[in-house]
C-alpha positions in Angstrom: -116.1 24.4 160.7 -112.8 22.4 160.5 -110.0 24.0 158.6 -107.8 22.1 156.1 -104.9 22.4 158.5 -107.0 20.8 161.3 -108.1 18.0 159.0 -104.5 17.2 157.9 -103.3 17.3 161.5 -106.1 14.8 162.5 -104.9 12.5 159.7 -101.3 12.9 160.9 -102.3 11.8 164.4 -102.8 8.4 162.9 -99.9 8.5 160.5 -97.3 10.9 161.9 -94.5 9.9 159.6 -96.6 10.2 156.4 -94.4 12.4 154.1 -97.3 13.3 151.8 -99.5 14.5 154.6 -96.7 16.5 156.1 -96.0 18.0 152.7 -99.7 18.9 152.4 -99.6 20.5 155.9 -96.6 22.6 154.9 -98.4 23.8 151.8 -101.5 24.7 153.8 -99.3 26.7 156.3 -97.8 28.5 153.4 -101.2 29.3 151.9 -102.3 30.6 155.4 -99.2 32.9 155.5 -97.6 30.9 158.3 -94.4 30.8 156.4 -92.0 29.8 159.2 -94.1 26.8 160.2 -94.2 25.8 156.5 -90.5 26.1 156.2 -89.9 24.1 159.4 -91.9 21.2 157.9 -90.2 21.5 154.5 -86.8 21.4 156.3 -87.7 18.2 158.1 -88.9 16.6 154.8 -85.8 17.6 152.9 -83.5 16.3 155.6 -85.0 12.8 155.8 -83.7 9.8 154.0 -84.7 9.7 151.3 -85.5 13.4 151.1 -89.0 14.4 149.8 -88.0 16.0 146.5 -91.1 18.3 146.0 -90.4 19.9 149.4 -87.1 21.4 148.1 -88.9 23.2 145.2 -91.8 24.4 147.4 -89.4 25.7 150.1 -87.3 27.5 147.5 -90.4 29.1 146.0 -91.6 30.3 149.4 -88.2 31.6 150.3 -88.0 33.5 147.0 -91.4 35.1 147.7 -90.0 36.1 151.1 -86.9 37.6 149.3 -84.6 35.1 151.0 -83.0 34.4 147.7 -79.7 32.8 148.9 -81.6 30.3 151.0 -83.8 29.6 148.1 -80.8 28.9 145.9 -79.4 26.5 148.5 -82.7 24.5 148.6 -82.7 24.4 144.8 -79.1 23.1 144.6 -79.7 20.5 147.2 -83.1 19.6 145.6 -81.5 19.1 142.2 -79.0 16.8 143.6 -81.7 14.8 145.6 -83.9 14.6 142.5 -81.1 13.3 140.3 -80.2 10.7 143.0 -83.8 9.5 143.0 -84.0 9.5 139.2 -86.5 12.4 139.1 -85.1 14.3 136.1 -88.3 16.3 135.6 -88.1 17.7 139.1 -84.4 18.4 138.7 -85.1 20.2 135.5 -87.8 22.4 137.0 -85.6 23.3 139.9 -82.6 24.1 137.6 -84.8 26.4 135.6 -86.0 28.2 138.7 -82.4 28.4 140.0 -81.4 30.0 136.7 -84.2 32.6 137.1 -83.0 33.4 140.7 -79.5 33.7 139.4 -80.5 36.9 137.6 -81.7 38.4 140.9 -79.4 40.1 143.5 
């Protein structure tokens, strides 16, 4: 039986630069408790030009679950800036709300 991760990797073999497929792979790694692999892919996606805005939010949420709050805040601040630059005010608003919630934590 082929796992979702294996299926996505097979699709990426044909389209290795596909940001959406790579984002899906990072999400699957996160769901499979392979957090560091997930974060590695999110880091790649957020450092590209243009950055993949949803990857900032997902990375921040994962880091918050791992109690790596300061790293999560950094992803959120960068993500808000990237979202605004791309005109995605909805994503910027969601990340700002989550950043405010994290601000209340140590």
